[in-house]
ZAKE-71959 format. One record per residue (C-alpha): residue number from 1; chain; x, y, z. Coordinates in pm, whole numbers, plus 32768, in hexadecimal, padded with zeros to 4 digits. Each point is the difference from the previous one (the first is absolute). Layout:
<nodes>
 num chaine    x    y    z
 NUM      A    X    Y    Z
...
</nodes>
This chain:
<nodes>
 num chaine    x    y    z
   1      A C63C 7D72 8F0B
   2      A 7F53 7EEC 7F3F
   3      A 80E4 7ECB 802E
   4      A 7F6B 7EBE 801E
   5      A 80B3 7EA3 809D
   6      A 80B6 7F66 7F1A
   7      A 7F5B 7EDA 7F82
   8      A 808E 7EA6 7F5D
   9      A 7F50 7F21 7F07
  10      A 8075 7EAD 7FC8
  11      A 8038 8039 7E94
  12      A 8112 80D2 8091
  13      A 809F 7EF2 80CC
  14      A 7FE5 7EF2 7F0F
  15      A 80B9 80A6 7EEC
  16      A 80FB 8094 811A
  17      A 8047 7EB6 806E
  18      A 7FC8 7F52 7ED5
  19      A 813B 80BC 7F69
  20      A 80CE 7FEE 8155
  21      A 7FFC 7E72 7FE3
  22      A 8029 7FE8 7E84
  23      A 816C 80DD 8025
  24      A 8036 7F0A 8122
  25      A 7FE2 7EE6 7F6C
  26      A 80C1 8070 7ECC
  27      A 8115 805D 8120
  28      A 7FD9 7E96 808A
  29      A 8046 7F7F 7E8C
  30      A 814D 80C2 8003
  31      A 806F 7F7A 8149
  32      A 801F 7ECF 7F72
  33      A 809F 808A 7EA2
  34      A 80DD 8104 8067
  35      A 8048 8019 816A
  36      A 80B4 8119 8012
  37      A 7F24 80DD 7F0B
  38      A 7EF3 7FB2 80D0
  39      A 8070 8065 814D
  40      A 806F 8164 7F96
  41      A 7E9E 8004 7F82
  42      A 7FB7 7FB7 816F
  43      A 80B0 80D4 808F
  44      A 7F6B 8140 7F08
  45      A 7EB9 7FC8 806E
  46      A 8066 7FB0 8168
  47      A 80A3 8165 8027
  48      A 7F48 80D2 7F20
  49      A 7EB1 7FA9 8092
  50      A 80BA 803F 8188
  51      A 807F 810D 7F6D
  52      A 7EA9 808F 7FCD
  53      A 7F59 7FAA 8142
  54      A 8116 80DB 807F
  55      A 800E 80FD 7F4B
  56      A 7E6F 803D 8067
  57      A 8079 8004 817E
  58      A 811F 80DC 7FDE
  59      A 7F13 80F1 7F0D
  60      A 7F27 8016 8146
  61      A 812B 8005 8137
  62      A 806D 8142 7EFA
  63      A 7EE0 80A2 7FCE
  64      A 7FA9 7FC5 819F
  65      A 8159 809B 8090
  66      A 800A 80F6 7EE3
  67      A 7E8A 806D 807A
  68      A 7F6E 801E 7EC2
  69      A 7E9A 800E 7FA7
  70      A 7FEE 7FEC 7E8C
  71      A 7FEB 7EAB 804C
  72      A 7F2A 7FCC 809B
  73      A 7EC2 7FA1 7F71
  74      A 808E 7EE7 7F1F
  75      A 80D9 7FA2 8146
  76      A 7F60 7E5D 7FC7
  77      A 80BF 7FE4 7EA5
  78      A 815E 7FED 80B2
  79      A 7F40 7F5C 8114
  80      A 7F8B 7ECB 7F64
  81      A 815D 7FD3 7F2A
  82      A 806A 7F8C 811F
  83      A 7F2E 7EFA 7FC0
  84      A 8110 7F77 7F49
  85      A 811C 7FCF 80D0
  86      A 7F94 7EAF 80C4
  87      A 7FED 7F4C 7ED2
  88      A 80E7 807E 7F2E
  89      A 80E6 7FE7 8139
  90      A 7FB8 7E5F 800C
  91      A 8054 7FC2 7E7A
  92      A 812E 80ED 8034
  93      A 807C 7F30 8158
  94      A 7FA4 7EDC 7F2E
  95      A 80E3 8050 7ED6
  96      A 8100 8040 80D7
  97      A 8016 7EF0 80D6
  98      A 8022 7F35 7E52
  99      A 8131 80A1 800A
 100      A 809B 8042 8152
 101      A 811D 7EF8 7FCD
 102      A 807A 80F8 7EB5
 103      A 7FBC 812E 8095
 104      A 8128 800F 80F7
 105      A 8169 8072 7FE2
 106      A 8106 7EFA 7F77
 107      A 8176 8063 8021
 108      A 80A0 7F7A 7EED
 109      A 8148 7F0A 8047
 110      A 8082 7F7F 812C
 111      A 8010 80ED 815D
 112      A 7F44 8107 809A
 113      A 7F4A 8115 7F1A
 114      A 80F0 8112 8051
 115      A 7F3F 815A 7FC5
 116      A 7EC8 7F97 7FC3
 117      A 7FDC 7F2E 8148
 118      A 7ED9 80DA 8051
 119      A 7F6D 7FA9 7EA7
 120      A 8042 7EBA 807E
 121      A 7F4B 7FFA 8152
 122      A 7EBA 80EF 7F60
 123      A 7FD1 7EE6 7F14
 124      A 7FDF 7EF0 80B3
 125      A 7EF5 7F49 7F90
 126      A 7F5D 7FD5 817D
 127      A 8017 8178 806D
 128      A 7F76 807C 7E92
 129      A 7EAE 7F51 8032
 130      A 7FE8 806F 815C
 131      A 801A 8166 7F63
 132      A 7F0E 7FB5 7F1A
 133      A 7EE3 7F7C 80EE
 134      A 8041 8156 80DB
 135      A 7FD7 80D8 7ECE
 136      A 7EC9 7F83 7FAC
 137      A 7F7D 7FE2 8143
 138      A 806C 8155 806F
 139      A 7F76 8071 7EA6
 140      A 7ED5 7F47 806B
 141      A 7FBA 805C 8163
 142      A 802D 8181 7F90
 143      A 7EF9 7FF8 7EFF
 144      A 7F1C 7F7B 80CD
 145      A 8011 80E5 8116
 146      A 7FFA 810F 7F31
 147      A 7EEC 7FA4 7EFC
 148      A 7F1D 7F7B 8164
 149      A 805C 8130 80C6
 150      A 7F36 80A4 7ED2
 151      A 7F08 7F47 800F
 152      A 7F71 8012 815D
 153      A 802C 816E 7FDC
 154      A 7EDB 7FF9 7F06
 155      A 7F36 7F2B 8102
 156      A 8029 8125 8103
 157      A 7EB8 80C9 8054
 158      A 80D1 8161 7FE1
 159      A 8138 8044 7EEE
 160      A 8140 7FFE 80C6
 161      A 808A 8158 7FF7
 162      A 8166 7F9C 7FB4
 163      A 80AF 7EF5 7F18
 164      A 7FFF 7EBE 8058
 165      A 810F 7F0F 7FDE
 166      A 8127 80FE 8006
 167      A 80E5 7F7B 8114
 168      A 7FCF 7E9E 7F35
 169      A 8023 808A 7EA1
 170      A 8165 80AB 808D
 171      A 8069 7EB3 8054
 172      A 7F77 7F93 7EF6
 173      A 80F8 80F9 7F22
 174      A 812D 7F77 80CE
 175      A 7FD1 7E98 7FE7
 176      A 7FD0 7FFB 7E84
 177      A 80EB 80F5 7F91
 178      A 8150 7ECB 80BC
 179      A 7EE0 7EC6 7F7F
 180      A 7FCF 805C 7EC6
 181      A 8175 8054 7F82
 182      A 8057 7ED6 8099
 183      A 7ED5 7F0C 7F3E
 184      A 8095 80B9 7ECA
 185      A 816F 7F69 8069
 186      A 7F6E 7E8C 8080
 187      A 7F23 7FCC 7EB8
 188      A 8079 809C 7ED3
 189      A 8173 807B 8035
 190      A 8064 7EDE 80BF
 191      A 7FA3 7F20 7E85
 192      A 8158 8094 7FC9
 193      A 80BF 8003 8134
 194      A 8158 8071 7F84
 195      A 7F4B 8127 7F92
 196      A 7F9B 8142 80BD
 197      A 7F74 8189 8005
 198      A 7FB1 80F2 8150
 199      A 7EF9 8080 7F2D
 200      A 7F2B 7EBF 7FCA
 201      A 7F47 8058 816B
 202      A 7F59 816C 7F5A
 203      A 7FBE 7F53 7E7C
 204      A 7F0F 7F02 80A2
 205      A 7F67 8112 80C7
 206      A 7FF0 80CA 7EA1
 207      A 7F55 7EE7 7F94
 208      A 7F27 7F78 80B9
 209      A 7F78 8156 803B
 210      A 7FAD 8030 7EBF
 211      A 7F65 7ED5 7FB0
 212      A 7F3B 8026 8146
 213      A 7F89 8132 7F77
 214      A 7FA3 7F80 7EB2
 215      A 7F4C 7F12 8090
 216      A 7F30 8115 80E9
 217      A 7F95 80DF 7EB6
 218      A 7F73 7EAE 7F36
 219      A 7F41 7F8F 8146
 220      A 7FAC 8151 8049
 221      A 7F77 8058 7EA4
 222      A 7F44 7EEB 7FBF
 223      A 7F6A 8000 8151
 224      A 7F50 814D 7FBE
 225      A 7F96 7F90 7E77
 226      A 7F44 7EC7 80DF
 227      A 7F72 80BA 812A
 228      A 8098 7FDA 8164
 229      A 8100 810E 7FCB
 230      A 7F0F 80F9 7EFB
 231      A 7FD0 8153 808D
 232      A 811C 7FA2 80F1
 233      A 8145 7FF7 7EFF
 234      A 8018 8127 7F8F
 235      A 80D0 80C3 7EC7
 236      A 80CC 80B2 811E
 237      A 8056 7E81 808C
 238      A 8063 7F90 7ED4
 239      A 80C5 8149 7FAB
 240      A 80EF 7FD2 8112
 241      A 8066 7E95 7FB4
 242      A 8035 8033 7EB8
 243      A 810E 810E 80C3
 244      A 8050 7F02 80C4
 245      A 8031 7F0B 7EF1
 246      A 80DE 80C4 7F59
 247      A 80D2 807F 80E3
 248      A 8053 7EB8 806E
 249      A 8024 7F7F 7E72
 250      A 8124 8103 801A
 251      A 808C 7FB2 8179
 252      A 8001 7E7C 7F5C
 253      A 80A6 8074 7EAC
 254      A 8109 80D4 8104
 255      A 807B 7EBD 80F6
 256      A 800B 7F3E 7E92
 257      A 80F6 80CE 7F73
 258      A 80F1 8060 8133
 259      A 8003 7EAB 805D
 260      A 8046 7FBC 7E9A
 261      A 811C 8125 7FE4
 262      A 806B 7FBF 80F9
 263      A 8073 7E99 7FD8
 264      A 8042 805C 7EA9
 265      A 80F9 810F 8085
 266      A 80CC 7F30 80EC
 267      A 8003 7E9E 7F06
 268      A 801A 7F4B 80EF
 269      A 7FCB 7E83 7F73
 270      A 7F7C 7F83 8139
 271      A 7EF8 8143 7FEA
 272      A 8001 7FCD 7E9B
 273      A 7F9B 7EBF 7FCB
 274      A 7E8A 805D 805C
 275      A 7FC4 80FF 7ECE
 276      A 811C 7F41 7F01
 277      A 7EE6 7EF8 7FB8
 278      A 7EF2 80B9 8018
 279      A 804E 813A 7F17
 280      A 80D7 7F23 7ECC
 281      A 7F4E 7F09 7F4B
 282      A 7EA6 7F7E 8006
 283      A 7FA6 809B 8134
 284      A 8065 815B 7FCE
 285      A 7E98 8053 7F23
 286      A 7F51 7F53 8135
 287      A 80EC 8105 80F8
 288      A 7F8D 813B 7EF1
 289      A 7E93 7FD9 8023
 290      A 7FE5 7F9A 814F
 291      A 809D 8183 8019
 292      A 7ECD 8076 7EEA
 293      A 7EFD 7F4D 80C6
 294      A 8073 8073 815D
 295      A 805D 8181 7FA0
 296      A 7FEA 8078 7E9D
 297      A 7ED2 7FAD 7FAB
 298      A 7F52 8084 817F
 299      A 80E4 811A 7FF4
 300      A 7F8E 808F 7EB4
 301      A 7E97 7FA7 8007
 302      A 7FDA 806A 815D
 303      A 80A2 8194 7FD9
 304      A 7EA7 8079 7F61
 305      A 7F39 806C 815F
 306      A 7EC8 7F5F 7F40
 307      A 8069 7EC3 7FB4
 308      A 803D 7FC5 8170
 309      A 7E91 8062 8042
 310      A 7F82 7F1E 7EDB
 311      A 7F6E 7E6F 8048
 312      A 805C 7F7B 7EF7
 313      A 8179 80C2 7FCC
 314      A 8059 7F6C 814C
 315      A 7F65 7E9A 7FD8
 316      A 80EB 7FD7 7ED7
 317      A 8137 8097 809F
 318      A 7FAD 7F19 8133
 319      A 7FB2 7ED4 7F4F
 320      A 8188 805B 7F54
 321      A 809F 8036 814A
 322      A 7F68 7ECD 80AB
 323      A 8088 7F63 7EA3
 324      A 8173 808E 8031
 325      A 8004 7FB4 814E
 326      A 7FC5 7E7C 7FC3
 327      A 8147 8035 7EE2
 328      A 80BE 8095 80F3
 329      A 7FDC 7ED8 80FC
 330      A 8035 7F15 7EB0
 331      A 8137 80AA 7FE6
 332      A 803B 7FCF 8162
 333      A 7FC7 7E8D 803B
 334      A 801D 7F4A 7E8C
 335      A 8160 802F 7F93
 336      A 8079 7F5C 8155
 337      A 7F40 7EE7 7FCF
 338      A 7F8D 7FCE 7EAC
 339      A 813E 805F 7F4E
 340      A 808F 813A 7F31
 341      A 7ECE 7FC8 7EED
 342      A 7EB6 8060 806B
 343      A 7ED3 7F59 7FF5
 344      A 7E8B 8077 7FA5
 345      A 7F09 7EC0 7FAB
 346      A 7EEF 7F6F 80B1
 347      A 8098 7FFF 8159
 348      A 8036 8170 8008
 349      A 7EA7 8024 7F98
 350      A 7F5D 7F18 80FB
 351      A 80B0 80C8 8107
 352      A 7F6E 8120 7FA4
 353      A 7EC1 7F79 7FFB
 354      A 802F 7F87 8161
 355      A 80AF 8155 8071
 356      A 7EAF 809B 7F94
 357      A 7EFF 7F02 802B
 358      A 8066 7FE5 819B
 359      A 803F 8167 8035
 360      A 7EB1 8044 7F82
 361      A 7F3D 7F04 80E5
 362      A 808D 8021 8130
 363      A 8029 81BD 7FB8
 364      A 7E53 7FAF 7FAC
 365      A 7FD8 7F5C 813D
 366      A 80D7 80DA 80CB
 367      A 7F1C 810F 7FAC
 368      A 7EB4 7F66 801C
 369      A 802F 7F9D 8141
 370      A 8008 8187 809A
 371      A 7F11 8153 7F7A
 372      A 80CB 8093 7EF2
 373      A 7FEE 813D 80E5
 374      A 80A7 8039 8129
 375      A 7ECC 8097 806E
 376      A 80C8 807B 8181
 377      A 8151 807E 7F71
 378      A 8067 8175 8086
 379      A 805E 8046 7EB6
 380      A 7EE9 7F7A 7F15
 381      A 7F45 815C 7FE7
 382      A 8124 8094 7F7F
 383      A 8067 7F26 7EF8
 384      A 7E80 7FE3 7F76
 385      A 804C 819D 7FDC
 386      A 8141 7FCA 7F8B
 387      A 808E 80ED 7EC8
 388      A 8143 800A 7F74
</nodes>
């Protein structure tokens, strides 16, 4: 094991900070010219970033509860991803606050809301805002606990003989299961309050975990190439991350098809209202593109074993999946906000620049704040000599 502490050149920070500022300026100009388009892009940025940060905490909790030792050597990567949560959460709360009145349920005509009385109560703007703040604070608090206990373990003179964070991880998984489902309903589904899907929560989870795995692959391979994880992150680790990415890509497709098939089969107007504009006309090719990027390419490329052990192949597939994740969220947000014709131009490019720059800057800063390898982790030796 010959890892070394990550050093960040000033030129690196300047380049990514400049890209983030340039993207923010473009989005600011767009807000003057086309407020709806700018707001949709900002919601996409915030939701994308917060799911990546939350995915890091989820990976830590899941592997801790399962007693997984294979990933101990690169545990600093998902820990550093949680560093996105405070900034992304603040951006998200600001974006929600700007359009808070439009999120509220407004029934048509006089009298009561009929069978939609609960939806009217649930989407009451003040209640929605309180829930949004609660979700973000809970996620940040649990991420701090998970990472904080891990860092304290490194400071111990003797390695602990049992895994850390087990109780905290179990509690987090319960909180995560409820809050990610409700947050997806509040922030995305509520853009079309007449539409609903009982599979929406698990669909949000499937996209979140795919984006998380793709980000981890890119981070681990890059950090191995530039030193901090050299001799630590091995082909076996890459192989297992590739298997997970392949499996969750199939899971994403399964959930996508299950939701679509059930709605298509029942043919109820309030359910089909989501898919009709997205599968017909100009949005049809975008929807097909999302399926190709999120499932078709990862599935067929990652089936052979050698591909899952190849840095270049895995990097390319991970980038494709992150682009597919962007397209997936784009298809969720833009039709109800920006009309029934897809738009892609400088504001959307600026959005991508902000996502990439902010996530890289926050990740690198968090990763550099601790030793690259958790030296006192009881599973470290197993992870360093792991074979699959």
